[in-house]
N, C-alpha and C positions, 0 to 999 in steps of 0.2 A: 626258481618259482617266485621267491620273495622279490627279486629284482624286477621280474615281469609285472608283478602287482604294483610295485612302487612306480615303475615307469608309466603304466597305464593311468595311475592316480594323478601323477604330475601332468600328464598330457591332458587329462580331463580338466584339471585345475587351470591349466594355461588356456584352454579353449573357453572356459567360463569367464576368465579374466578378460580375454580378448573381446568376447561378446559384450560384456558389461562396459568396457572402455570404448567400444565401438559406438555406443550411444551417447557419448559425452557431449556431442554437438547439440543434443536436444536438452541437455541439463542446463537450462538458461540461468539458473541461480549460480552455477559454477562458471558461467561465461559472462561476467558483468561488463557493462559498457559505461559505467559511471562510478564516481568515487564512493558514493554511499553503498552501491552494490558490491564494490570491491572490498570495502571494510566489512560488510556482512558476510561475504564469502570467507574472509580471513577468520571471522569468529566461528563459522561453521566448521572449517577445517581444524582450527585449534581445539575446539570442544570435542570433535570426533577423535582426534589423536590422543587427547588426554584420557578419554573414556576407553580407548583401545588399549591403553597401558594396563588396564585391569582386565578387559574382556579377553584379549589375546592370550595372556598367560593362563587365565582360567580355562580356556578351551584347550590349550596345550596340555595343561596338567590333568584335565579330565581324561584325555586319551592316554596320557603317560601312566596315570595311576591304574586305569583299567587294564593296560597292557602289563604293567609290572606285577599287579596283584591278581592276575588271572589264575584260575584254578590249576592250570597245568604247570605253573611256575613254582617249583618246590623250593627255590632259593630265596624267595621273598620272606622277609621277617614277619612273623605272626606274633602280634602283641595285643591281645584282647583287653588288657587292663590299662592300656595307654589312655590318658584323659587330658593332658595339658602339654603345651609347648610354648614357652615365652617368645621364642623366635617367630613362630607362626602367628601368634597373637599380635606381635608388633607389626608384622607385615600386613595382615588383613585389616588392621585398624589405621596404622599410620599412612599407608599409601593412599587409601580412599580419602582420608582427612586432608592430606596434602593436595590431592586433585580438586577436592571441593573448595579448598581455600583459594587455589589459583583461579578456578572458575568464578568464585565469588568476586575476586578483584577485577577480573575481566568484565563480568556482568555489571558491576558498579560503574566502571569507567565508561563502557560503551552505552549504558543506559542514559548517560548524560551527553556524550559526544554524538550519539546517533539518535537522539530524541527527534522524532518527526517534526515537532513544533519548533525546533531550534534552527534559526536561519543559518545558511551556509556562509562561511567566511570567504568573501570574494570582493574584489574591487569593481566587478562588473555589475551593472544594474540588472536585477533579476527580472524575469518575465512572469507576470501574474496571470494565473489561469483559475477561473472558477468552474469547478466540475460538479455536474448534477447527475446523479444516478436516476434513471427513469425505467419504465417498463417498455422494452428491454433494450435500451440504448444509452449512450453517454452523451450528454450535452456539455460542450466546453465553451466558456465565454472568456474572451480576452478583454477585460475592462479598460485597459490602457490603449488598446488598438481599436476598440468599438466594433469588434467582429465576433462571430461565434461559429462553431462547427459541430457536427454530429459524427461521432465515432472516428475522429481523427484529430490529432494535435501535432503541431510542429514547433520545434524549439531550436534556437541556435546552440551549437556545441560550446562547451566550456562556459555556459551561462546558467546561473542558478535559476531554478524553476520554483516559484512559490504557489503551491496549490491550496485553494480553499474549497473544501469538499462538503457536499450535502446530498440529500436524497429527496425526490418528490414522489417517493413510493415507499416500499418496505426497506428494511435495513439491507445495505449492500456493502461491497468491499472493493476498493480501488487498488489495483496492483499492476505495476510494470516490472516484471521479475528481473530484467537485466539492468534496471536502474535502481531497484531496491525498495524496501519498506512497503508493506501492505497496511492500508488504513481504512477503517470502516466509514461508511457514509450513512447517516441517519436523518430522517425527516425532522425538520425543526431544529436541527443541531448542525454546527459547523466544526469539522475537523480540519487540521492543517497538515501539510506534507511539504518537505523541501528536498528536491532532488537536483541532479545535474547529469547531463550526458557529455561524456568526454570523447566520444567517437562518433563520426558521421555514420548513420545507418538507419534502418527501420526496425523498430522493436515492438513486440506484441504487448498489448495491455488487455487485462481480463477483469471480469467480475469474479471475485474469489469467494463469494457467499451466495448460496442458493437463494433465488428470489422469484421462482415461478417457472412457467412453461418455457419462456424464451431465454432462460438463464444460460444455457450452453452456447448460445450464439451472441451473448452480450459481450462483444469484444471490440477493441479499437486499436488503431495503430499510432505509434509515436514516431514521428520523423525528426531525426536529429540532423540538422543541416548547417552548412556554413552560413556566415552572416549574410552574404549576398543571396544565397539560395533561400534563406528564411525571408528576406525582404521580398523576393520574387513570389514566394508562397503567400505572403500577406497581400500583395497586390492581386494575386489570383482570387483570393477570398473576397476582397473588396470589389472585385469586378462582377461578383455574383449578383443576379437580379433579385434574389430572395432576401427579404428582411425579416428579422425575428422580433415582431411586436407581440403584444399581449394575445391577440387572436391567433397568430401563427403559433405561439407557444402552446395555446390550448389544444390546437390540432396535433402538435407534436407530442403532447403529454399523453395522448391516448395510447393504450397498450398496443405494441406492434413488434414484430420480430424481423430479424435479418435486415435491419435498416441500412440503406446505402450511405456512404459518406455524403454529407450535405454541408454546403457553405452558406453563411449569412453575412451579407456585406455590411449590415448594421444591426444593432441589438438595443433593446430598451435598457438604458443604463441602470435602471432599478430592478431589472428582472430577477437577478440572483437574490437580492434582498427580499423581494416579494415572495419568492419561493420559500425562503426561510420563514418569513412572517406569517404565512398562511397556516402554519402549524403551531402557532403560539397558543397558550392556554389549552394544551392537549388536543389541538385540532379544531377547537370551537370556531375558529375563523377560517377554516379551510375553504379556499375558493374566493373569499372576500378580497384578500389582498391582490389577487390576480385580476380582479375586475376594475381596480382603481387605476386610472391612467394618470399621466403626469398633470394634465389640466385639473383633474379631479383633486389631486393632492394639493395643488396650488389653491383651489377654491376652498378646500377644507382648512388650509392654513390661514387663509384670509378670514374665513368664518370664525375660526378660533380666536384670531386677533380682535375681531369686532366684539366677540363675546367677552374677552378679557377687558376691553376698553369700557364696555357697558357696565361690567361688574365693578370696575374701579370707580366709575361715575356714581353708581348707586351707593357704594360704600362711602364716598365723599359727601353725598347729599345726606345720607343717614347720620353721618358724624356731625354735619353742620346743624341738622335739626335738633340733635341732642344738645348742642351748645346753646 
């Protein structure tokens, strides 16, 4: 009878384990494709194993004590006046303290080595991408290539990616699980993230912070390509007839859902900075920065120069009058 129960229990346990392990392909955090993601996976596994050093023995002892001191076991020692054991006290205090100490060292080291703001050590020139969270899509600007895309980015493998991230709406979160590190995007503020893709492939990117009706479909794809394929992708984007100027951006900024991938062959070089600037002073200038074109900026600079020159002349005249 006992053997049958044990056999059924082990069979059920094996089935549960197979079911859980069968879904590992969908556990993108445990299937990293970049060095940052691999390092974070190592931290997750290490922390889990260290915690299991306490959890597993406690679970085993719970069942063992319940079995040993069951009412029908007359052989179990009954000692109602027992109150202290130095050995037990040492185990229940020293083991958790040792685990916490090890976790503290790991946390301290990885907080610096995996700091999202820390550039990756590489001899390869990084690709710069300015990412803007919108309602409900992602805009990606390549300032060095003078192109922009919506809901798709491409990067060459084994090349550092330097992200500058902001929002033109509510707070959001930028996350490519298989490459690592989730970073928030906030209006009027810039956050930074440094990643790398070490394998050719297509990786899902998501918004990891609820931001309204279209949140669930606010996704993008990351294409990790060879150098030649990346250059071909850039040529494809530059061949697009669509340009992202101020007026095009205003149309894009309107709330929309399930946006298709869109390519822009050219982009206003000041667009990203204008998006940041419009929220300065608590949003008092919202919309103003976006209405200023490059010629307007030049005129404003010339006007300011004339004002400074006139002011200097007035000061000189006033000083000579005094003399």
